[in-house]
N, C-alpha and C positions, 0 to 999 in steps of 0.2 A: 620860201618865199619866191614868188614868180615876178620878174620885172614885166612891165606894161610899157609899150611904145605906141605912139600914135603913127598912123600911116606916114605923115609928113616927117616923122623921124627915122624912117626906114633907111634912107641913104647914109645918115650919120651911123645908124647901127651897123650897117653893112661895111662901112670904112673901119669901124671898131674891130670888126670880126677879122678883116684883112690884117689889121695891125697885130691881132693875136694869133695869125698864122693859118686862118680858115680861108682858102681861096674860094670855095664855093659854098656860101651859106644857103640854107634852105628855107624857102617859105612854104610852110605845110598847110595847104588849104583842106580843111576837114568838113567842107560843105558837102551837100548830097550832089550827085551828078546833074540833076535838072538845075540847081543853083549855078553850078559852073557853066552850064550852057547859057544861062541868061546873062551872067556878068563874070569876067575873069580878068585877072591881072596879067600884064605882060612881064615874062621873066627877063629882067635886065639887071645883070650883076648878081644873080642868084638862081639857084635851081628850084623850080616850082614843082612841088610834088602834091598831087591830088589824092587824098587818102580819107574817104568819109570816116566820120567820128567812130561809127559803129564797126568799122573794119580794122581800126588801129590795133587792138590787142593781137589780132592774127597777123598783122603785117609789121609788127614792130621791128623785126630784123631787116627790113628795107631802109630803115633810117640809120644815119650815121651817128653813132653813140657819142663820138668825140667832136662832132660837128656842131655848128651853130644853127638853131632852129627857131624861126618865128612862125607862130601859129596863127591862121586866119580863118574866120568864118564870116557870118553876115554882119553881126553887131559886135561880137567880142565874147559872148557868153560861152558858147561850145568850145572856141579855141582856148579861152581861159581854163576850162576843165581838162582839155588835152594837155596843155602846158603843165598843169599840175600832175597829170598822170605820167607825163614823160619825166618830170623831175623825179617823182617817186620810183620810176623804173631805172633811175641812175643816169639820165640824161643831164648834164651840167649846164650847158649853154643854151638855155630855152627862154624866150620871151613870147608874151602874147600881144598881138596887134589890136590894141583897144579901139573899138569903133568899127572894126572889121572892114568889109569890102564896101559897106555904105559910106564909112569915112574915107576910105580910099578915093572913092569918087569925088568927094568934096575936097579932099586935101592934096591928091597927087594927079588924078587923071580923070577929069570930067566926062570923058568919052566912055568910061565904065557905067553901065546902066544901073540904076537903082531900082530895088525891087521891095 
């Protein structure tokens, strides 16, 4: 089972990660490069890693197995698939950011363009 959080809940999730001993949680942006150029989040209190969904199997070793990872895409569909994939690969602390960057713009930072 994968937990889902809204962008507005990210700060709370980050605080919980720190309480569990994870100093640098990761927001894993699985969108395509052109999407990241259109709209991106600011890494505040977390490491932002851009890894397009299709590249993930080959780049799995770049992610911290014991770290906390929140997956992000446009609306939450691709990131949910990635979160399930990571869980099946043995990553324990994975959540999906439900609503994606579109919801991020509405709930966290209205300066992030919607597309």
